[in-house]
PAKOLRO-367637 format. One record per residue (C-alpha): x, z, y; residue number from 1; residue in three letters. Coordinates in nm, 2 decimals. Last residue first. Layout:
X / Z / Y / NUM / ALA
...
//
This chain:
-6.27 / -4.02 / -24.97 / 326 / LYS
-6.46 / -4.31 / -24.75 / 325 / GLU
-6.77 / -4.34 / -24.54 / 324 / PHE
-6.92 / -4.69 / -24.51 / 323 / ARG
-6.89 / -4.98 / -24.27 / 322 / PRO
-7.25 / -5.06 / -24.13 / 321 / GLN
-7.44 / -5.30 / -24.28 / 320 / ARG
-7.57 / -5.04 / -24.50 / 319 / SER
-7.75 / -4.82 / -24.17 / 318 / TRP
-7.91 / -5.10 / -23.99 / 317 / ARG
-8.09 / -5.18 / -24.38 / 316 / TRP
-8.17 / -4.84 / -24.41 / 315 / ALA
-8.33 / -4.82 / -24.08 / 314 / ASP
-8.54 / -5.11 / -24.12 / 313 / GLY
-8.63 / -5.01 / -24.50 / 312 / ILE
-8.75 / -4.66 / -24.32 / 311 / MET
-8.97 / -4.83 / -24.04 / 310 / GLN
-9.09 / -5.09 / -24.22 / 309 / THR
-9.21 / -4.98 / -24.55 / 308 / LEU
-9.41 / -4.62 / -24.36 / 307 / ASN
-9.32 / -4.30 / -24.33 / 306 / SER
-9.21 / -4.27 / -23.96 / 305 / ARG
-9.43 / -4.09 / -23.90 / 304 / ASN
-9.45 / -3.84 / -24.10 / 303 / PRO
-9.65 / -3.49 / -23.90 / 302 / GLN
-9.55 / -3.20 / -23.99 / 301 / TRP
-9.78 / -2.84 / -23.81 / 300 / GLY
-9.65 / -2.64 / -23.98 / 299 / LEU
-9.98 / -2.50 / -24.19 / 298 / GLU
-10.15 / -2.82 / -24.12 / 297 / ASN
-9.94 / -3.07 / -24.22 / 296 / VAL
-9.73 / -2.92 / -24.41 / 295 / ALA
-10.08 / -2.81 / -24.62 / 294 / ARG
-10.17 / -3.21 / -24.64 / 293 / SER
-9.88 / -3.26 / -24.83 / 292 / SER
-9.95 / -3.48 / -25.09 / 291 / GLY
-9.70 / -3.66 / -25.32 / 290 / CYS
-9.75 / -4.00 / -25.55 / 289 / VAL
-9.59 / -4.01 / -25.81 / 288 / LEU
-9.66 / -4.28 / -26.10 / 287 / SER
-9.47 / -4.41 / -26.38 / 286 / THR
-9.29 / -4.10 / -26.50 / 285 / ALA
-8.90 / -4.17 / -26.50 / 284 / ASP
-8.76 / -4.00 / -26.82 / 283 / GLY
-8.58 / -4.26 / -27.04 / 282 / PRO
-8.51 / -4.58 / -26.80 / 281 / ARG
-8.77 / -4.84 / -26.88 / 280 / ARG
-8.58 / -5.26 / -26.94 / 279 / GLN
-8.45 / -5.43 / -26.70 / 278 / GLY
-8.57 / -5.78 / -26.54 / 277 / GLU
-8.28 / -5.88 / -26.31 / 276 / ILE
-8.36 / -5.96 / -25.97 / 275 / ILE
-8.20 / -6.11 / -25.65 / 274 / PRO
-8.42 / -5.99 / -25.29 / 273 / VAL
-8.45 / -6.23 / -25.04 / 272 / GLU
-8.41 / -6.24 / -24.73 / 271 / ARG
-8.64 / -6.21 / -24.31 / 270 / ASN
-8.48 / -5.87 / -24.35 / 269 / THR
-8.79 / -5.66 / -24.25 / 268 / VAL
-9.04 / -5.92 / -24.40 / 267 / ALA
-8.84 / -5.95 / -24.80 / 266 / ARG
-8.80 / -5.59 / -24.80 / 265 / SER
-9.18 / -5.54 / -24.77 / 264 / ALA
-9.17 / -5.78 / -25.06 / 263 / GLU
-8.89 / -5.54 / -25.30 / 262 / ILE
-9.08 / -5.24 / -25.19 / 261 / VAL
-9.40 / -5.35 / -25.35 / 260 / GLU
-9.27 / -5.46 / -25.61 / 259 / ARG
-9.14 / -5.12 / -25.69 / 258 / VAL
-9.49 / -5.02 / -25.64 / 257 / SER
-9.56 / -4.82 / -25.36 / 256 / PHE
-9.80 / -4.46 / -25.35 / 255 / GLY
-9.95 / -4.35 / -25.00 / 254 / ASN
-9.95 / -3.99 / -24.97 / 253 / GLY
-9.70 / -4.01 / -24.73 / 252 / SER
-9.46 / -3.74 / -24.89 / 251 / GLY
-9.39 / -3.35 / -24.84 / 250 / LEU
-9.52 / -3.09 / -25.12 / 249 / CYS
-9.49 / -2.70 / -24.95 / 248 / PHE
-9.47 / -2.39 / -25.15 / 247 / VAL
-9.46 / -2.05 / -24.91 / 246 / ARG
-9.24 / -1.76 / -24.89 / 245 / SER
-9.33 / -1.55 / -24.62 / 244 / GLY
-9.43 / -1.58 / -24.22 / 243 / LYS
-9.18 / -1.37 / -24.05 / 242 / ASN
-9.12 / -1.60 / -23.78 / 241 / GLU
-8.79 / -1.70 / -23.91 / 240 / LEU
-8.93 / -1.81 / -24.22 / 239 / LEU
-9.20 / -2.05 / -24.05 / 238 / TRP
-8.89 / -2.13 / -23.80 / 237 / ARG
-8.67 / -2.26 / -24.11 / 236 / LEU
-8.96 / -2.46 / -24.28 / 235 / GLY
-9.02 / -2.64 / -23.93 / 234 / LEU
-8.65 / -2.76 / -23.93 / 233 / VAL
-8.68 / -2.78 / -24.31 / 232 / HIS
-9.02 / -3.02 / -24.28 / 231 / ALA
-8.82 / -3.25 / -23.95 / 230 / ASP
-8.60 / -3.30 / -24.25 / 229 / VAL
-8.78 / -3.52 / -24.44 / 228 / LEU
-8.98 / -3.67 / -24.15 / 227 / ASP
-8.56 / -3.77 / -24.05 / 226 / SER
-8.54 / -3.90 / -24.42 / 225 / VAL
-8.88 / -4.13 / -24.43 / 224 / HIS
-9.06 / -4.05 / -24.64 / 223 / VAL
-9.16 / -4.26 / -25.02 / 222 / TYR
-9.43 / -4.22 / -25.25 / 221 / ASP
-9.37 / -4.35 / -25.60 / 220 / ARG
-9.51 / -4.62 / -25.83 / 219 / ILE
-9.34 / -4.76 / -26.10 / 218 / CYS
-9.39 / -5.13 / -26.26 / 217 / THR
-9.65 / -5.32 / -26.43 / 216 / GLY
-9.80 / -5.49 / -26.12 / 215 / ASP
-10.11 / -5.34 / -26.09 / 214 / PRO
-9.96 / -4.97 / -26.29 / 213 / THR
-9.97 / -4.90 / -26.71 / 212 / ASN
-9.65 / -4.96 / -26.69 / 211 / TYR
-9.48 / -5.32 / -26.82 / 210 / ASP
-9.20 / -5.40 / -26.59 / 209 / SER
-8.99 / -5.14 / -26.67 / 208 / GLY
-8.58 / -5.11 / -26.46 / 207 / PHE
-8.58 / -5.38 / -26.19 / 206 / VAL
-8.23 / -5.43 / -26.15 / 205 / THR
-8.13 / -5.53 / -25.80 / 204 / LEU
-7.92 / -5.81 / -25.76 / 203 / ALA
-7.54 / -5.96 / -25.78 / 202 / PRO
-7.38 / -5.66 / -25.56 / 201 / ARG
-7.24 / -5.66 / -25.28 / 200 / LYS
-7.46 / -6.01 / -25.10 / 199 / GLY
-7.67 / -5.82 / -24.84 / 198 / ASP
-7.99 / -5.86 / -25.04 / 197 / ILE
-7.88 / -5.66 / -25.33 / 196 / ALA
-7.70 / -5.46 / -25.13 / 195 / ASP
-8.04 / -5.39 / -24.96 / 194 / LEU
-8.21 / -5.37 / -25.29 / 193 / MET
-7.96 / -5.11 / -25.44 / 192 / LEU
-8.03 / -4.92 / -25.11 / 191 / PRO
-8.41 / -4.91 / -25.15 / 190 / ILE
-8.42 / -4.84 / -25.47 / 189 / LEU
-8.21 / -4.53 / -25.52 / 188 / HIS
-7.91 / -4.52 / -25.83 / 187 / THR
-7.59 / -4.55 / -25.63 / 186 / GLU
-7.28 / -4.44 / -25.80 / 185 / PRO
-7.17 / -4.32 / -25.56 / 184 / VAL
-7.37 / -4.25 / -25.33 / 183 / HIS
-7.44 / -4.34 / -24.91 / 182 / GLN
-7.76 / -4.30 / -24.69 / 181 / GLU
-7.68 / -4.29 / -24.37 / 180 / GLY
-7.57 / -4.07 / -24.05 / 179 / ILE
-7.47 / -4.22 / -23.71 / 178 / GLU
-7.71 / -4.48 / -23.65 / 177 / GLY
-7.93 / -4.36 / -23.43 / 176 / ASP
-8.26 / -4.41 / -23.67 / 175 / PRO
-8.12 / -4.16 / -23.90 / 174 / ASP
-8.18 / -4.30 / -24.24 / 173 / ALA
-8.43 / -4.47 / -24.44 / 172 / GLY
-8.55 / -4.35 / -24.76 / 171 / ALA
-8.65 / -4.05 / -24.96 / 170 / VAL
-8.80 / -4.02 / -25.29 / 169 / ASN
-8.96 / -3.77 / -25.41 / 168 / PHE
-9.09 / -3.46 / -25.23 / 167 / TYR
-9.13 / -3.04 / -25.39 / 166 / ARG
-8.99 / -2.79 / -25.09 / 165 / TYR
-9.00 / -2.41 / -25.11 / 164 / ILE
-9.02 / -2.22 / -24.82 / 163 / VAL
-8.89 / -1.92 / -24.96 / 162 / ALA
-8.80 / -1.51 / -24.83 / 161 / ASN
-8.62 / -1.30 / -25.04 / 160 / LEU
-8.74 / -0.96 / -25.08 / 159 / GLY
-8.55 / -0.82 / -25.33 / 158 / SER
-8.76 / -0.77 / -25.70 / 157 / SER
-9.08 / -0.94 / -25.61 / 156 / LYS
-8.84 / -1.26 / -25.39 / 155 / GLU
-8.61 / -1.24 / -25.59 / 154 / PHE
-8.78 / -1.36 / -25.90 / 153 / ASP
-9.01 / -1.60 / -25.75 / 152 / ARG
-8.71 / -1.78 / -25.63 / 151 / LEU
-8.62 / -1.81 / -25.98 / 150 / MET
-8.92 / -1.96 / -26.08 / 149 / MET
-8.85 / -2.26 / -25.82 / 148 / GLU
-8.44 / -2.23 / -25.96 / 147 / ILE
-8.61 / -2.27 / -26.33 / 146 / ALA
-8.83 / -2.57 / -26.15 / 145 / ARG
-8.56 / -2.76 / -26.04 / 144 / LYS
-8.31 / -2.69 / -26.34 / 143 / SER
-8.66 / -2.86 / -26.51 / 142 / GLY
-8.71 / -3.16 / -26.31 / 141 / GLY
-8.36 / -3.28 / -26.33 / 140 / TYR
-8.30 / -3.15 / -26.68 / 139 / ALA
-8.59 / -3.44 / -26.80 / 138 / ASN
-8.98 / -3.45 / -26.84 / 137 / ILE
-9.10 / -3.19 / -26.63 / 136 / PRO
-9.45 / -3.00 / -26.69 / 135 / THR
-9.55 / -2.85 / -26.32 / 134 / GLN
-9.89 / -2.78 / -26.32 / 133 / SER
-10.09 / -2.86 / -26.01 / 132 / THR
-10.12 / -2.61 / -25.74 / 131 / ASP
-9.90 / -2.78 / -25.47 / 130 / GLU
-9.96 / -3.17 / -25.47 / 129 / ASP
-9.97 / -3.44 / -25.66 / 128 / LEU
-10.23 / -3.69 / -25.62 / 127 / THR
-10.29 / -3.76 / -25.99 / 126 / VAL
-10.33 / -4.15 / -26.11 / 125 / GLY
-10.04 / -4.03 / -26.36 / 124 / ASP
-9.93 / -3.76 / -26.41 / 123 / LEU
-9.64 / -3.74 / -26.62 / 122 / GLU
-9.34 / -3.49 / -26.51 / 121 / GLY
-9.46 / -3.22 / -26.26 / 120 / TYR
-9.10 / -3.07 / -26.16 / 119 / THR
-9.01 / -3.43 / -26.01 / 118 / ALA
-9.20 / -3.38 / -25.76 / 117 / CYS
-8.86 / -3.23 / -25.62 / 116 / THR
-8.74 / -2.93 / -25.43 / 115 / SER
-8.48 / -2.86 / -25.15 / 114 / SER
-8.47 / -2.47 / -25.12 / 113 / PHE
-8.54 / -2.32 / -24.81 / 112 / VAL
-8.44 / -1.94 / -24.79 / 111 / PHE
-8.48 / -1.61 / -24.54 / 110 / ASN
-8.37 / -1.28 / -24.65 / 109 / LYS
-7.96 / -1.28 / -24.59 / 108 / ILE
-7.82 / -0.93 / -24.59 / 107 / GLY
-7.52 / -1.11 / -24.75 / 106 / ALA
-7.61 / -0.92 / -25.12 / 105 / ALA
-7.90 / -1.08 / -25.10 / 104 / LEU
-7.76 / -1.46 / -24.99 / 103 / THR
-7.43 / -1.40 / -25.25 / 102 / ALA
-7.73 / -1.35 / -25.54 / 101 / GLU
-7.98 / -1.67 / -25.46 / 100 / ILE
-7.59 / -1.91 / -25.41 / 99 / LEU
-7.48 / -1.72 / -25.76 / 98 / ASN
-7.82 / -1.85 / -25.89 / 97 / LEU
-7.83 / -2.19 / -25.72 / 96 / SER
-7.43 / -2.26 / -25.89 / 95 / GLY
-7.59 / -2.11 / -26.24 / 94 / ASN
-7.92 / -2.35 / -26.23 / 93 / VAL
-7.81 / -2.68 / -26.05 / 92 / ASN
-7.43 / -2.70 / -26.23 / 91 / THR
-7.54 / -2.50 / -26.56 / 90 / ARG
-7.88 / -2.63 / -26.64 / 89 / TRP
-7.76 / -3.04 / -26.48 / 88 / TYR
-7.47 / -3.05 / -26.73 / 87 / LYS
-7.64 / -2.89 / -27.01 / 86 / GLY
-7.91 / -3.12 / -26.96 / 85 / PRO
-7.66 / -3.47 / -27.04 / 84 / ASN
-7.80 / -3.76 / -27.17 / 83 / THR
-8.18 / -3.71 / -26.99 / 82 / MET
-7.97 / -3.52 / -26.71 / 81 / SER
-7.77 / -3.87 / -26.64 / 80 / GLU
-8.09 / -4.07 / -26.64 / 79 / GLY
-8.21 / -3.86 / -26.41 / 78 / VAL
-7.94 / -3.84 / -26.18 / 77 / LEU
-7.96 / -3.52 / -25.92 / 76 / SER
-7.70 / -3.28 / -25.91 / 75 / LEU
-7.79 / -3.03 / -25.68 / 74 / ALA
-7.65 / -2.88 / -25.33 / 73 / ALA
-7.97 / -2.93 / -25.07 / 72 / PHE
-8.00 / -2.55 / -25.03 / 71 / HIS
-8.11 / -2.41 / -24.65 / 70 / MET
-7.95 / -2.09 / -24.59 / 69 / VAL
-8.08 / -1.84 / -24.36 / 68 / ALA
-7.95 / -1.65 / -24.05 / 67 / VAL
-7.60 / -1.67 / -24.08 / 66 / PRO
-7.28 / -1.47 / -24.11 / 65 / ARG
-7.01 / -1.72 / -24.00 / 64 / TYR
-6.70 / -1.55 / -24.21 / 63 / GLN
-6.88 / -1.35 / -24.45 / 62 / ALA
-7.10 / -1.60 / -24.57 / 61 / PHE
-6.84 / -1.86 / -24.66 / 60 / CYS
-6.66 / -1.63 / -24.82 / 59 / ALA
-6.91 / -1.46 / -25.08 / 58 / ASP
-7.00 / -1.85 / -25.15 / 57 / ILE
-6.64 / -1.90 / -25.17 / 56 / ALA
-6.60 / -1.57 / -25.40 / 55 / ALA
-6.92 / -1.67 / -25.59 / 54 / ARG
-6.72 / -2.04 / -25.69 / 53 / ASP
-7.01 / -2.19 / -25.92 / 52 / LEU
-7.13 / -2.33 / -25.60 / 51 / LEU
-6.86 / -2.47 / -25.47 / 50 / ASP
-6.62 / -2.45 / -25.13 / 49 / GLY
-6.50 / -2.63 / -24.85 / 48 / GLN
-6.71 / -2.44 / -24.54 / 47 / PHE
-6.73 / -2.75 / -24.28 / 46 / LEU
-6.82 / -2.72 / -23.93 / 45 / PRO
-7.13 / -2.82 / -23.75 / 44 / GLY
-7.24 / -3.16 / -23.61 / 43 / PHE
-7.01 / -3.43 / -23.77 / 42 / LYS
-7.02 / -3.37 / -24.17 / 41 / VAL
-7.11 / -3.73 / -24.31 / 40 / ALA
-6.74 / -3.80 / -24.26 / 39 / GLU
-6.64 / -3.53 / -24.55 / 38 / ALA
-6.85 / -3.72 / -24.74 / 37 / TRP
-7.02 / -3.59 / -25.03 / 36 / GLY
-7.06 / -3.65 / -25.41 / 35 / THR
-6.77 / -3.39 / -25.47 / 34 / THR
-6.78 / -3.34 / -25.18 / 33 / LEU
-6.74 / -2.93 / -25.32 / 32 / ASN
-6.99 / -2.86 / -25.01 / 31 / ASP
-7.07 / -2.54 / -24.76 / 30 / PHE
-7.15 / -2.71 / -24.43 / 29 / VAL
-7.18 / -2.47 / -24.18 / 28 / VAL
-7.51 / -2.62 / -23.91 / 27 / PRO
-7.51 / -2.42 / -23.61 / 26 / THR
-7.90 / -2.38 / -23.45 / 25 / PHE
-8.04 / -2.50 / -23.17 / 24 / GLY
-8.34 / -2.81 / -23.26 / 23 / ALA
-8.10 / -3.05 / -23.24 / 22 / LEU
-7.82 / -2.90 / -23.42 / 21 / LYS
-8.10 / -2.81 / -23.71 / 20 / LEU
-8.18 / -3.14 / -23.73 / 19 / ALA
-7.84 / -3.32 / -23.71 / 18 / LYS
-7.72 / -3.09 / -24.02 / 17 / CYS
-8.09 / -3.16 / -24.19 / 16 / ALA
-7.98 / -3.55 / -24.21 / 15 / HIS
-7.67 / -3.43 / -24.34 / 14 / SER
-7.85 / -3.23 / -24.64 / 13 / GLY
-8.04 / -3.52 / -24.68 / 12 / ILE
-7.78 / -3.79 / -24.78 / 11 / TYR
-7.47 / -3.56 / -24.89 / 10 / GLY
-7.25 / -3.37 / -24.65 / 9 / ALA
-7.46 / -3.06 / -24.65 / 8 / GLY
-7.48 / -3.01 / -24.96 / 7 / GLY
-7.56 / -2.67 / -24.95 / 6 / THR
-7.66 / -2.60 / -24.55 / 5 / VAL
-7.55 / -2.23 / -24.41 / 4 / VAL
-7.72 / -2.22 / -24.08 / 3 / VAL
-7.54 / -1.98 / -23.77 / 2 / HIS
-7.72 / -1.90 / -23.52 / 1 / MET
//
């Protein structure tokens, strides 16, 4: 059974393709390779196309006749979404609308969507769950919330069934070392930190040390990428068993500050982290912690790898391998 994976040449998407292959599916990567890597497409065919090109989506569906769509492709830089919101609304929302309409036109009713805890906005001291109100504070979170709303509308109008996942800081790498995290530019804390430790960049910039947290730095919930994509396979099976649309939050339920992550990296790598103290970035919330009891209870999901030691350890091993090249 084919599953089209948009953004399957990227970080999370490529790990999802491996999980799908191991689960007996054939992942078909739909990616324009703007930020993704052809070298990361190892577990099924690549169909190179852009979500803003409806004809390309139709052609992919006609060729492979998938049983479901798994949608990861999106612009995701919070800072850029604050300075260039039109780019995010145009790319994320219009591309997703094309994809949803093409999905239905091809007779496909199963859709797994990668959303984000950034749809919640600034809600300090709250463990975010599926019923928490959504008030995004940047165009990235706003565009993802809009896509969630579209999926609900198409469920009512056309019977599209969607599993929506909200998560925030994904970390780690494939424990087997086949794939891992590589962005250009890199914006995620753990790979930036490991590059600084390894001398690939001068230092790690800590953006803001005056937040209302115990050590003044932002707090985030981290989930191992392999745990995350396991949940996506469980969500796909949920849909194929005709259990209907559902929203799930994915996280460890534990928040760690930037400084706590830095301390954990010292323990894992036995190296010091060179640091530069920087200013806050626009659009960054103080604390985002994501509960996942619904996913645990209803999907049987177990985030067994989602501890800082394993996430940093897997990412450290991956970071020391040769990089993908365009």
